[in-house]
C-alpha positions as CSV (number, residue, x, y, z in Angstrom):
1,M,132.0,96.5,87.6
2,F,129.3,98.6,89.3
3,T,130.7,102.0,88.7
4,N,127.8,102.8,86.4
5,L,125.2,101.7,89.0
6,R,123.7,104.4,91.0
7,I,121.1,103.9,93.7
8,F,118.5,106.5,94.6
9,A,117.9,105.9,98.3
10,V,115.6,107.8,100.7
11,N,117.6,109.7,103.3
12,H,115.8,112.1,105.6
13,Q,119.1,113.6,106.9
14,K,120.0,115.3,103.6
15,I,118.5,118.5,102.3
16,S,118.7,117.9,98.5
17,S,115.3,116.7,97.5
18,L,114.1,114.8,94.4
19,H,110.5,114.2,93.6
20,I,111.0,110.8,92.1
21,N,107.8,109.1,91.1
22,T,105.4,111.9,90.2
23,M,103.1,112.2,93.0
24,C,105.3,111.4,95.9
25,C,107.6,114.1,97.3
26,C,110.5,112.4,99.1
27,K,113.8,113.6,100.4
28,I,116.3,111.6,98.5
29,R,120.1,111.4,98.4
30,L,122.0,110.2,95.4
31,S,124.5,107.7,96.6
32,L,127.2,105.9,94.5
33,K,129.1,103.3,96.4
34,R,130.0,100.3,94.2
35,S,127.6,97.5,95.1
36,K,126.6,98.8,98.6
37,L,122.9,99.7,98.8
38,H,121.3,102.1,101.2
39,E,118.0,101.2,102.8
40,P,115.2,103.7,102.9
41,V,114.1,104.9,106.3
42,G,111.0,103.1,107.6
43,R,111.1,100.4,104.9
44,K,113.5,97.4,104.5
45,Y,114.5,96.7,100.9
46,S,116.6,93.8,99.8
47,S,119.5,94.2,97.5
48,L,119.2,94.8,93.7
49,P,117.7,91.7,92.0
50,G,120.5,89.3,91.2
51,L,122.6,90.3,94.2
52,I,121.9,87.7,96.8
53,G,124.6,87.2,99.4
54,N,128.0,86.8,97.7
55,D,126.5,85.5,94.5
56,I,127.3,88.5,92.4
57,K,126.4,88.2,88.7
58,S,127.7,90.3,85.8
59,L,126.0,93.7,85.5
60,H,124.7,92.8,82.0
61,S,122.9,89.6,83.3
62,I,121.3,91.6,86.1
63,I,120.1,94.5,83.9
64,N,119.4,92.6,80.7
65,P,118.4,89.0,81.2
66,P,117.6,86.8,78.2
67,M,114.2,87.8,76.6
68,A,112.7,84.4,77.2
69,K,113.2,85.0,81.0
70,I,111.4,88.3,81.0
71,R,107.7,88.7,82.1
72,N,105.9,92.1,81.7
73,I,102.7,91.7,83.7
74,G,100.0,93.8,85.3
75,I,97.8,93.3,88.3
76,M,94.2,94.3,87.5
77,A,90.9,94.0,89.3
78,H,87.8,95.7,90.8
79,I,88.6,98.1,93.7
80,D,89.2,96.4,97.0
81,A,89.8,92.9,95.4
82,G,93.3,92.9,96.9
83,K,95.6,93.9,94.1
84,T,98.1,96.0,96.1
85,T,98.2,93.5,99.0
86,T,98.9,90.7,96.4
87,T,101.7,92.9,95.0
88,E,103.2,93.4,98.4
89,R,103.3,89.7,99.1
90,I,104.9,89.1,95.7
91,L,107.6,91.6,96.4
92,Y,108.3,90.1,99.8
93,Y,108.5,86.5,98.7
94,S,110.7,87.5,95.7
95,G,113.2,89.1,98.2
96,Y,112.6,92.6,97.0
97,T,111.4,93.8,100.4
98,R,112.3,92.5,103.9
99,S,109.1,93.4,105.6
100,L,105.4,93.0,104.7
101,G,103.6,96.2,103.8
102,D,100.0,96.7,104.6
103,V,97.4,98.9,102.8
104,D,95.7,99.8,106.1
105,D,99.0,100.8,107.6
106,G,99.9,103.0,104.6
107,D,103.3,101.5,104.1
108,T,103.0,99.6,100.8
109,V,105.7,99.9,98.1
110,T,103.5,100.6,95.1
111,D,101.0,102.9,96.9
112,F,103.6,105.6,97.7
113,M,101.5,108.7,97.0
114,A,100.2,110.5,100.1
115,Q,96.7,110.4,98.7
116,E,97.0,106.6,98.1
117,R,98.2,105.9,101.6
118,E,95.5,108.1,103.2
119,R,92.6,106.6,101.2
120,G,94.0,103.0,101.0
121,I,93.4,102.9,97.3
122,T,95.6,102.8,94.2
123,I,95.4,106.0,92.1
124,Q,98.2,105.8,89.7
125,S,99.9,102.6,88.4
126,A,103.4,101.9,89.8
127,A,106.1,99.8,88.1
128,V,108.3,97.4,90.1
129,T,111.1,95.2,88.8
130,F,112.1,92.0,90.6
131,D,113.5,88.5,90.1
132,W,111.8,85.1,90.8
133,K,113.6,81.8,90.3
134,G,115.7,83.1,87.4
135,Y,113.0,85.2,85.8
136,R,112.9,89.0,85.5
137,V,109.4,90.3,86.3
138,N,108.3,93.8,85.4
139,L,105.1,94.2,87.4
140,I,102.6,97.1,87.3
141,D,100.0,97.5,90.0
142,T,97.0,99.3,88.5
143,P,94.0,101.2,90.0
144,G,90.6,99.6,90.4
145,H,88.5,102.8,90.8
146,V,86.5,103.7,87.7
147,D,87.8,107.4,87.8
148,F,91.3,106.0,86.9
149,T,90.4,103.5,84.2
150,L,92.7,105.3,81.8
151,E,95.7,104.4,84.1
152,V,94.8,100.7,83.5
153,E,94.3,101.2,79.7
154,R,97.7,102.8,79.1
155,C,99.6,100.2,81.1
156,L,97.8,97.2,79.5
157,R,98.9,98.6,76.2
158,V,102.5,97.6,76.9
159,L,102.1,94.4,78.9
160,D,102.5,90.9,77.7
161,G,100.3,89.3,80.3
162,A,98.1,90.1,83.3
163,V,96.9,88.7,86.6
164,A,93.2,89.3,87.2
165,V,92.5,89.4,91.0
166,F,89.0,88.5,92.2
167,D,87.3,88.8,95.6
168,A,86.3,85.1,96.1
169,S,83.2,86.2,98.0
170,A,82.0,88.6,95.2
171,G,83.3,87.0,92.0
172,V,83.1,89.2,88.9
173,E,82.3,92.8,89.8
174,A,81.6,96.0,87.8
175,Q,85.2,97.2,87.3
176,T,86.3,93.6,86.7
177,L,84.2,93.6,83.5
178,T,85.8,96.9,82.4
179,V,89.4,95.8,82.9
180,W,88.7,92.4,81.3
181,R,87.3,94.2,78.2
182,Q,90.4,96.4,78.1
183,A,92.6,93.2,78.2
184,D,90.5,91.7,75.4
185,K,91.0,94.8,73.4
186,H,94.8,94.6,73.7
187,K,94.8,90.8,73.3
188,I,96.5,90.1,76.6
189,P,96.8,86.6,78.0
190,R,95.8,86.4,81.6
191,I,95.5,84.2,84.7
192,C,92.9,84.5,87.5
193,F,93.7,84.6,91.2
194,L,90.7,84.1,93.5
195,N,91.8,86.2,96.5
196,K,90.3,86.4,100.0
197,M,89.5,82.7,100.3
198,D,89.7,83.2,104.0
199,K,86.9,85.8,104.0
200,T,83.5,84.9,105.4
201,G,81.2,84.1,102.5
202,A,84.1,83.1,100.2
203,S,83.0,80.6,97.6
204,F,85.5,79.0,95.1
205,N,82.7,77.5,93.0
206,Y,80.6,80.7,92.9
207,A,83.7,82.8,91.8
208,V,84.6,80.3,89.1
209,E,81.0,80.2,87.8
210,S,80.9,84.0,87.7
211,I,84.0,84.0,85.5
212,R,82.4,81.5,83.2
213,E,79.0,83.3,83.0
214,K,79.9,87.0,83.1
215,L,83.3,87.1,81.4
216,K,82.4,84.3,78.9
217,A,85.8,82.8,79.6
218,K,86.8,79.1,80.0
219,P,88.3,78.7,83.5
220,L,91.1,76.0,83.9
221,L,91.1,74.9,87.5
222,L,94.8,74.5,88.4
223,Q,94.1,74.6,92.1
224,L,91.4,73.6,94.6
225,P,91.1,75.3,98.0
226,I,91.5,73.3,101.2
227,G,88.7,74.8,103.2
228,E,86.8,78.1,102.7
229,G,86.4,81.1,104.9
230,K,87.8,80.7,108.4
231,T,88.7,77.0,107.6
232,F,90.9,77.9,104.6
233,K,94.4,76.6,105.2
234,G,96.0,75.8,101.9
235,V,95.5,74.7,98.2
236,V,95.7,71.5,96.1
237,D,97.9,71.6,93.0
238,V,95.7,69.8,90.5
239,V,98.5,69.5,87.9
240,S,101.0,67.7,90.2
241,K,98.4,66.2,92.7
242,E,100.1,67.8,95.7
243,K,98.7,69.7,98.6
244,L,100.3,72.9,99.8
245,L,99.8,73.7,103.5
246,W,100.9,76.9,105.2
247,E,102.3,76.9,108.7
248,V,99.6,78.0,111.2
249,N,102.1,79.9,113.4
250,S,104.1,81.5,110.4
251,D,104.0,85.3,110.5
252,D,104.9,85.9,106.9
253,G,103.8,82.8,105.0
254,K,107.2,82.0,103.7
255,D,107.1,78.5,105.3
256,F,104.7,76.0,103.7
257,E,105.0,72.3,103.0
258,R,104.2,70.6,99.7
259,K,103.1,67.0,100.1
260,P,101.9,64.4,97.5
261,L,98.2,63.5,98.1
262,L,98.0,59.9,99.3
263,D,95.0,57.5,99.4
264,V,95.9,56.7,103.0
265,S,95.9,60.2,104.5
266,D,93.6,62.1,102.1
267,P,91.2,59.7,100.3
268,E,88.4,62.2,99.7
269,L,90.8,65.0,98.6
270,L,92.7,62.7,96.3
271,K,89.5,61.5,94.6
272,E,88.3,65.1,94.1
273,T,91.8,66.1,92.7
274,I,91.9,63.1,90.3
275,E,88.5,64.1,89.0
276,A,89.5,67.7,88.6
277,R,92.8,66.7,86.9
278,S,90.9,64.5,84.4
279,A,88.5,67.3,83.6
280,L,91.4,69.7,83.2
281,I,93.2,67.3,80.8
282,E,90.0,66.9,78.7
283,Q,89.4,70.7,78.7
284,V,93.0,71.4,77.5
285,A,92.8,68.6,74.9
286,D,89.7,70.2,73.4
287,L,91.5,73.5,73.0
288,D,95.0,72.3,71.9
289,D,95.4,69.8,69.0
290,E,99.1,68.9,69.8
291,F,98.1,68.0,73.4
292,A,95.0,66.1,72.2
293,D,97.3,63.9,69.9
294,L,99.6,63.2,72.9
295,V,96.7,62.3,75.2
296,L,94.9,60.1,72.7
297,G,98.1,58.4,71.7
298,E,100.1,57.6,74.8
299,F,97.8,58.2,77.8
300,S,94.3,57.4,76.6
301,E,94.1,54.5,79.0
302,N,95.2,56.3,82.1
303,F,95.4,60.1,82.5
304,D,97.3,59.7,85.8
305,L,100.4,58.7,83.9
306,L,100.5,62.0,82.0
307,P,103.6,64.0,83.2
308,A,102.9,67.3,84.8
309,E,105.4,69.0,82.5
310,K,103.5,68.0,79.4
311,L,100.2,69.4,80.9
312,Q,101.9,72.6,82.0
313,T,103.3,73.2,78.5
314,A,99.9,72.7,76.9
315,I,98.3,75.1,79.5
316,H,101.0,77.6,78.5
317,R,100.0,77.3,74.8
318,V,96.2,77.6,75.6
319,T,96.8,80.7,77.8
320,L,98.8,82.4,75.0
321,A,96.1,81.6,72.5
322,Q,93.6,83.2,75.0
323,T,91.1,80.3,74.5
324,A,91.0,79.7,78.3
325,V,92.3,81.2,81.6
326,P,94.1,79.3,84.4
327,V,92.5,79.8,87.8
328,L,94.4,79.8,91.1
329,C,93.3,80.7,94.6
330,G,94.6,81.9,98.0
331,S,94.6,84.8,100.5
332,A,97.2,87.5,100.0
333,L,96.4,89.1,103.4
334,K,96.8,85.8,105.2
335,N,100.0,85.1,103.2
336,K,98.7,81.9,101.5
337,G,98.9,81.0,97.8
338,V,101.1,83.8,96.6
339,Q,104.3,81.7,95.8
340,P,102.3,79.3,93.5
341,L,100.9,82.4,91.8
342,L,104.4,83.6,91.1
343,D,105.3,80.2,89.7
344,A,102.2,80.4,87.5
345,I,103.2,83.8,86.2
346,T,106.6,82.6,85.0
347,M,105.2,79.3,83.7
348,Y,102.0,80.3,81.9
349,L,102.2,84.0,80.9
350,P,104.2,84.9,77.8
351,S,107.7,86.3,77.4
352,P,108.1,89.4,75.1
353,E,109.4,87.1,72.3
354,E,106.2,85.0,72.4
355,H,104.1,88.1,71.7
356,K,104.1,88.7,67.9
357,Y,104.2,92.3,66.7
358,E,103.8,92.9,62.9
359,F,105.9,96.0,63.0
360,L,109.1,94.4,64.5
361,P,110.5,93.2,61.1
362,W,110.4,96.7,59.8
363,Y,113.0,98.0,62.2
364,K,115.6,95.2,61.7
365,G,116.8,95.4,65.3
366,D,116.8,99.3,65.4
367,L,115.2,101.0,68.4
368,C,111.4,101.0,68.6
369,A,109.7,101.9,71.9
370,L,106.4,103.3,73.1
371,A,106.1,106.0,75.7
372,F,103.1,104.9,77.8
373,K,103.3,107.1,80.9
374,V,104.7,110.5,81.7
375,L,105.5,111.6,85.3
376,H,106.7,115.0,86.3
377,D,109.5,115.8,88.6
378,R,109.9,119.5,89.7
379,Q,113.7,119.3,89.5
380,R,114.4,116.8,86.7
381,G,111.4,117.6,84.5
382,P,109.4,114.9,82.7
383,L,110.1,111.2,83.5
384,V,108.9,109.0,80.7
385,F,108.1,105.3,81.1
386,M,108.9,103.3,77.9
387,R,108.3,99.8,76.7
388,I,111.2,98.7,74.4
389,Y,110.0,96.5,71.5
390,S,113.4,96.3,69.7
391,G,116.9,97.8,69.8
392,T,118.7,99.2,72.9
393,L,118.2,102.3,75.0
394,K,121.3,104.0,76.5
395,P,121.9,107.3,78.4
396,Q,122.9,110.3,76.2
397,L,121.2,108.6,73.2
398,T,119.5,110.9,70.7
399,I,116.0,109.5,69.7
400,H,113.3,110.6,67.2
401,N,109.7,111.0,68.3
402,I,107.5,110.1,65.3
403,N,104.3,111.6,66.7
404,G,105.9,114.9,67.5
405,N,108.3,114.8,64.6
406,C,111.1,116.0,66.9
407,T,114.5,114.8,68.1
408,E,115.4,114.6,71.8
409,R,118.2,113.3,74.0
410,I,117.9,110.8,76.8
411,S,120.1,112.1,79.7
412,R,119.6,109.2,82.1
413,L,118.1,105.7,82.0
414,L,116.5,104.1,85.1
415,L,115.0,100.8,86.2
416,P,111.7,101.5,87.9
417,F,111.4,100.3,91.5
418,A,108.1,102.1,92.6
419,D,109.4,105.2,94.4
420,Q,113.1,104.1,94.0
421,H,115.0,104.1,90.7
422,V,118.3,102.4,89.8
423,E,120.4,104.1,87.2
424,I,121.6,101.7,84.5
425,P,124.0,101.9,81.5
426,S,121.7,100.3,78.9
427,L,118.4,98.3,78.5
428,T,117.5,95.9,75.7
429,A,114.2,94.9,74.0
430,G,111.5,93.4,76.1
431,N,112.1,95.6,79.1
432,I,110.3,98.6,80.7
433,A,112.5,101.6,81.3
434,L,112.2,105.1,82.8
435,T,114.0,107.9,80.9
436,V,115.0,111.3,82.1
437,G,115.5,114.3,79.8
438,L,112.7,114.0,77.2
439,K,110.9,117.4,77.3
440,H,108.3,116.9,74.5
441,T,107.4,113.2,74.6
442,A,103.8,112.5,75.7
443,T,101.7,109.4,76.5
444,G,101.3,107.2,73.4
445,D,104.3,108.6,71.4
446,T,106.3,106.2,69.3
447,I,110.1,106.5,69.8
448,V,112.7,105.3,67.2
449,L,116.5,105.7,66.8
450,S,116.5,108.5,64.1
451,K,114.4,110.0,61.3
452,S,116.4,107.9,58.8
453,S,115.6,104.8,60.8
454,A,111.9,105.7,60.7
455,L,112.0,106.3,56.9
456,A,113.8,102.9,56.3
457,A,111.1,101.2,58.5
458,A,108.4,103.0,56.5
459,R,109.8,101.8,53.2
460,R,109.8,98.2,54.5
461,A,106.3,98.7,55.9
462,G,105.3,100.2,52.5
463,R,106.5,97.1,50.6
464,E,104.5,94.9,53.0
465,G,101.5,97.2,52.8
466,E,101.5,96.9,49.0
467,K,101.4,93.1,49.3
468,K,98.4,93.4,51.6
469,H,96.8,96.2,49.5
470,R,96.8,98.7,52.3
471,Q,96.8,102.4,51.7
472,N,98.2,104.1,54.8
473,S,100.5,107.1,55.1
474,E,104.1,106.4,56.2
475,T,103.6,108.0,59.5
476,E,100.3,106.2,60.3
477,R,101.9,102.9,59.5
478,L,104.7,103.4,61.9
479,L,102.8,104.7,64.9
480,L,102.2,102.2,67.6
481,A,98.6,102.3,68.9
482,G,98.3,104.6,71.8
483,V,95.3,104.8,74.2
484,E,91.8,106.2,73.6
485,I,91.3,109.1,76.1
486,P,87.7,109.3,77.3
487,E,85.8,112.5,77.4
488,P,85.5,114.0,81.0
489,V,82.0,114.0,82.6
490,F,82.6,116.5,85.5
491,F,83.9,120.1,85.5
492,C,84.4,122.9,87.9
493,T,86.2,126.3,88.0
494,I,89.6,126.5,89.7
495,E,91.1,129.8,91.0
496,P,94.5,130.6,92.4
497,P,94.7,132.4,95.8
498,S,95.7,135.6,94.0
499,V,96.2,136.9,90.4
500,A,100.0,136.8,90.9
501,K,99.8,133.0,91.4
502,Q,97.9,132.4,88.1
503,P,101.2,131.5,86.2
504,D,102.1,129.0,88.9
505,L,98.7,127.4,88.7
506,D,99.0,127.2,84.8
507,H,102.4,125.5,85.2
508,A,101.0,123.0,87.7
509,L,98.0,122.2,85.5
510,K,100.3,121.8,82.5
511,C,102.5,119.3,84.3
512,L,99.5,117.4,85.6
513,Q,98.0,117.2,82.2
514,R,101.1,115.6,80.8
515,E,100.9,113.0,83.5
516,D,97.2,112.4,83.2
517,P,95.7,112.7,79.7
518,S,92.2,112.3,81.1
519,L,92.5,115.7,82.8
520,K,91.3,118.5,80.6
521,V,91.9,122.2,81.3
522,R,90.2,125.0,79.3
523,L,89.4,128.7,79.7
524,D,85.9,130.0,79.9
525,P,85.7,132.6,77.1
526,D,83.0,134.7,78.9
527,S,84.4,134.8,82.5
528,G,88.1,134.1,81.7
529,Q,88.1,131.5,84.5
530,T,90.1,128.3,84.3
531,I,87.9,125.2,84.0
532,L,89.0,121.8,85.3
533,C,87.4,118.8,83.6
534,G,87.8,115.3,85.0
535,M,86.4,111.7,85.1
536,G,84.7,111.9,88.5
537,E,84.4,113.5,91.9
538,L,87.4,111.6,93.3
539,H,89.5,112.4,90.2
540,I,89.0,116.2,90.6
541,E,89.5,115.9,94.4
542,I,92.8,114.2,93.9
543,I,94.0,116.8,91.4
544,H,93.1,119.6,93.8
545,D,94.9,117.9,96.6
546,R,98.0,117.3,94.5
547,I,98.2,121.0,93.5
548,K,98.2,121.9,97.2
549,R,100.8,119.3,98.3
550,E,103.1,119.2,95.4
551,Y,103.0,122.8,94.1
552,G,102.2,124.6,97.3
553,L,99.1,126.4,95.9
554,E,95.9,126.8,98.0
555,T,93.4,126.8,95.0
556,Y,89.7,127.3,95.3
557,L,87.3,125.0,93.4
558,G,83.9,126.1,92.3
559,P,80.8,123.8,92.6
560,L,81.2,120.5,90.7
561,Q,79.0,120.5,87.6
562,V,78.0,117.8,85.1
563,A,79.4,118.0,81.6
564,Y,76.3,118.1,79.5
565,R,76.2,118.1,75.6
566,E,73.9,119.7,73.1
567,T,72.5,118.6,69.8
568,I,69.8,119.6,67.3
569,L,66.6,117.8,66.2
570,N,66.0,119.2,62.7
571,S,67.8,120.6,59.6
572,V,68.3,124.4,59.2
573,R,69.8,126.3,56.2
574,T,71.3,129.7,56.7
575,T,73.6,132.3,55.1
576,D,76.0,134.9,56.5
577,T,78.2,137.6,55.2
578,L,81.2,139.3,56.9
579,D,82.4,142.5,55.4
580,R,85.1,144.5,57.2
581,T,87.7,147.0,56.2
582,L,90.9,147.0,58.3
583,G,93.2,149.8,57.4
584,D,93.2,150.0,53.6
585,K,92.4,146.2,53.2
586,R,88.8,144.9,52.6
587,H,87.9,141.5,54.1
588,L,84.7,140.0,52.6
589,V,83.4,136.4,53.1
590,S,79.9,135.1,52.1
591,V,78.8,131.6,53.1
592,E,75.7,129.4,52.9
593,L,75.5,126.2,54.9
594,E,73.1,123.6,56.3
595,V,73.2,121.9,59.8
596,R,71.3,118.7,60.4
597,P,71.3,115.9,63.0
598,T,73.5,112.8,62.2
599,E,72.1,109.3,62.3
600,A,75.2,107.8,64.0
601,P,76.7,109.4,67.2
602,S,79.6,111.7,66.5
603,V,81.5,113.8,69.1
604,V,83.0,116.1,66.4
605,P,80.9,117.8,63.7
606,V,80.7,115.9,60.4
607,I,81.8,118.4,57.6
608,E,80.7,117.9,54.0
609,Y,81.1,120.0,50.9
610,A,78.4,120.4,48.2
611,P,79.6,119.9,44.6
612,G,79.1,123.6,43.8
613,V,81.9,124.7,46.2
614,S,85.1,125.5,44.3
615,E,87.9,123.0,44.8
616,D,90.6,125.6,44.2
617,L,89.1,127.8,46.8
618,L,88.9,124.9,49.3
619,K,92.6,124.2,48.8
620,V,93.6,127.5,50.3
621,S,90.8,127.9,52.8
622,Q,89.6,124.5,53.9
623,E,91.6,124.6,57.2
624,A,90.1,128.0,58.1
625,V,86.6,126.7,57.2
626,E,86.9,123.7,59.4
627,N,88.5,125.7,62.3
628,G,85.5,128.0,62.2
629,I,83.0,125.2,62.3
630,H,84.8,123.3,65.1
631,S,85.1,126.5,67.3
632,A,81.3,127.2,66.8
633,C,80.5,123.6,68.0
634,L,82.5,124.0,71.2
635,Q,79.7,126.1,72.8
636,G,76.0,125.4,72.1
637,P,73.3,128.0,72.3
638,L,71.5,126.4,75.3
639,L,74.1,125.8,78.1
640,G,77.3,126.7,76.3
641,S,78.1,123.0,76.3
642,P,79.8,121.2,73.3
643,V,77.5,120.3,70.4
644,Q,77.6,116.8,69.1
645,D,75.8,114.5,66.6
646,V,75.6,117.3,63.9
647,A,76.5,117.3,60.3
648,I,77.3,120.5,58.5
649,T,77.2,120.9,54.7
650,L,78.8,123.9,53.0
651,H,76.7,124.9,50.0
652,S,78.5,128.0,48.8
653,L,81.6,130.0,49.8
654,M,82.7,133.3,48.3
655,I,86.0,134.9,49.5
656,Y,87.2,138.3,48.3
657,P,90.8,138.3,47.2
658,G,93.2,139.2,50.1
659,T,90.8,138.2,52.8
660,S,92.6,136.8,55.9
661,T,91.9,133.2,57.0
662,T,90.9,134.5,60.4
663,M,88.0,136.3,58.8
664,V,87.0,133.2,57.0
665,S,86.9,131.2,60.3
666,A,85.0,134.0,62.0
667,C,82.3,134.1,59.3
668,L,81.9,130.3,59.3
669,S,81.7,130.2,63.1
670,R,79.1,133.0,63.2
671,C,77.0,131.3,60.5
672,V,77.0,127.9,62.3
673,Q,76.0,129.6,65.6
674,K,73.1,131.3,63.8
675,A,71.9,128.0,62.4
676,L,72.2,126.2,65.7
677,K,70.0,128.9,67.4
678,K,67.3,128.6,64.7
679,A,67.1,124.8,65.0
680,D,65.1,122.8,67.7
681,R,67.7,122.2,70.4
682,Q,68.2,119.3,72.8
683,V,70.3,118.9,75.9
684,L,72.1,115.5,76.3
685,E,73.0,114.3,79.7
686,P,75.6,111.6,80.7
687,L,73.9,108.3,81.6
688,M,75.8,106.0,84.0
689,N,75.9,102.2,84.4
690,L,75.2,101.7,88.1
691,E,75.8,98.5,90.1
692,V,74.8,98.5,93.8
693,T,75.7,95.5,96.1
694,V,73.4,95.5,99.0
695,T,72.1,93.1,101.7
696,R,68.6,91.8,101.3
697,D,67.4,93.7,104.3
698,H,68.3,97.1,102.8
699,L,67.2,96.4,99.2
700,S,63.8,98.2,99.4
701,P,65.1,101.6,100.6
702,V,67.9,101.5,98.0
703,L,65.4,100.8,95.2
704,A,63.1,103.5,96.4
705,D,65.9,106.0,96.5
706,L,67.0,105.1,93.0
707,A,63.5,105.6,91.7
708,Q,63.6,109.2,93.0
709,R,66.9,109.7,91.1
710,R,65.3,108.9,87.7
711,G,67.1,105.5,87.9
712,N,66.1,102.7,85.4
713,I,66.6,99.3,87.0
714,Q,67.6,96.6,84.5
715,E,67.9,93.5,86.8
716,I,68.5,92.4,90.4
717,Q,71.0,89.5,90.7
718,T,71.8,87.3,93.7
719,R,75.4,87.2,94.9
720,Q,75.8,84.9,97.8
721,D,73.6,86.5,100.6
722,N,73.6,89.9,98.9
723,R,71.6,91.4,96.1
724,V,73.2,93.3,93.1
725,V,71.1,96.0,91.6
726,I,72.1,96.8,88.0
727,G,70.7,99.7,86.1
728,F,71.1,103.2,84.6
729,V,71.0,106.5,86.3
730,P,71.7,110.1,85.1
731,L,75.0,111.4,86.5
732,A,73.4,114.6,87.7
733,E,71.3,112.6,90.1
734,I,74.1,110.5,91.5
735,M,76.4,113.2,92.9
736,G,77.1,112.6,96.6
737,Y,75.4,109.2,96.3
738,S,78.1,107.5,98.5
739,T,77.0,109.4,101.6
740,V,73.3,108.7,101.0
741,L,73.9,105.0,100.4
742,R,76.0,104.7,103.6
743,T,73.1,106.2,105.6
744,L,70.5,104.0,103.9
745,T,72.4,100.8,104.5
746,S,74.3,101.5,107.7
747,G,77.5,101.4,105.7
748,S,77.0,97.8,104.4
749,A,76.4,98.6,100.6
750,T,78.9,99.4,97.9
751,F,78.4,100.8,94.4
752,A,80.3,101.2,91.1
753,L,79.7,103.7,88.3
754,E,80.8,103.8,84.7
755,L,79.8,106.1,81.8
756,S,77.3,104.4,79.5
757,S,76.3,107.1,76.9
758,Y,74.7,110.5,76.5
759,Q,71.0,110.5,76.3
760,A,68.4,113.2,75.5
761,M,66.7,114.8,78.6
762,S,62.9,114.9,78.8
763,P,61.4,118.3,78.0
764,Q,60.4,118.8,81.6
765,D,63.9,117.9,83.0
766,Q,65.5,120.1,80.3
767,S,63.3,123.0,81.2
768,T,64.1,122.6,84.9
769,L,67.8,122.5,84.2
770,L,67.7,125.6,82.0
771,I,65.8,127.6,84.7
772,Q,68.4,126.5,87.3
773,R,71.3,127.5,85.1
774,R,69.8,130.9,84.3
775,G,69.0,131.5,87.9
776,S,72.6,130.8,89.0
777,T,74.2,133.0,86.4
């Protein structure tokens, strides 16, 4: 029965190596021994989900449980809220691991990269599959650091639900707002887990109020804490009116007792719970008409008689409608409150069939999947994570990539278990799979069974589109929404140890770009150097470290520089003529155009054509014209930075017969560059949202330092005993800020940054920057 089941297990005695989950280079041996599983060295894993003792289920039920029993969820939060620790406890209590991992010890399952274990942070999302009380849970632990926001975005795209983890002493923090907005964008139902209830300064009421005020969400209190800070010992289940107390001497938190609240033993707690339950029932009744009818009809006299199952069903509906969010609490580090969180995940978050997708009827059960993450293995090539929306994936299956308009073959199909993978014979809709063998598939690509399947789906979509009066091309209609890739804000040069190693560096950067779409690589046309563009200092540092560890290249990074932009302040009209004879062929192009600033922000130039420009001429030369304009806007006249917020109108175009398209592009590019140099020019600098959490004693020196950095303070909030400074600061002024802040506050302050917008520099600051740049070149 298990002949098709292969287990990849870590074995340090064998030489054959396999770099399984991108960034972690492990020595691995492929073992195939019926149902016997090997355990990785230094880490105890339980058997494959579904194989408990002698209770062996059919392979199909293990691999493909009913869709109603599947939960695809993500763990998201601000950095250091306890996402990875919560994930570790979830894996331990579900029987996936046999020992508790710890972030500080560097032995967690989902943080398996060397860089993650050294820094104690999550850098890339990791997928783990496990079972809990008959449910299959595909869980993704996501990063909390702002430099890796794209990792969260591309994972939320394919999830059905999410758990938002909060530090109970801090409530809603900067990155919490970012990931919450991302979840809103993808319409993902979520539940809140107030972690670190044992921490000094933890406040259940403060954290709930911050969710209400800052996230504009309606919290449903399903639990109340028994004690806070050092006195925290358990939780009260408001729905069932029971208290859950964990054993004081329990090392792993597996042992806890669930007791009904009684008037004899807990009069105050019972009274508080009854009030909380009545408030919860009223809250849910306001949001759910079906539940309101039930409450007003049968239980209007006494809410206590309302069965817990009826209330749980209504909370499930409200969570799916995203009109409110269930709130639970606990302490993952102290092993309290995680099992009830697992129950809430299966009870309140949706299954794949409860998430409605308008494109599913178009495929009539044929394969439709989204590639949401690409990892690179040096031996096996690209490994692609896919969410299957309909149909079935199998090894050796030929699939069609709609985005790339190409056909590829899946050689192997795996279930993701962080840095372990289990090879499987098939996987059905609702699941998350890892595929081997796809050479051209990238993040955000839509995968279908065949080109004919795509065309049939397009026809069905077309008929539906006509009913809704939509005018989309067939391809656009079928593409599943990918992710928006933000523009990088930092760049630096990167050089190999020798010219002979340049091809190796190019290969490494190509592989890393497929894994991380937010990493951009370009060539400097003047110096010929390779330029690395990233989302922040940590992002570029991690890339540099990975090139060294995974590809064996000792590269050299130039000084980190801010990615400025340029624009113009007035309109300029200019003409240009290019007349060259190559061999016996004459190339002649004459052009007249106008550049002007746009009213609305635009990263790419807005191209317009005057009525006098021949439509017949544009049919054959429009692509060359636009290529020339776009290439001219890649390097502005002041700093060589990209030009944005400009509109270009082509007034006349004359092309001599036989002129090549390359000459047309060259003439347009030269003319645009001439116009940009004539205009009044402006440098735009990245402006960052800044949030600094600092004690009251150190507030004054922090404010004084920000004033020297051209900071603009918006407000100062109170968070428990701390102060939270919120404002804007130019990115150029904040480089190396973490070291300065540690010095100013004796290591007690934290800060978070996020790109806000690009703003015009003052004439004085712009002049200083230009002098610095010219002096360094």
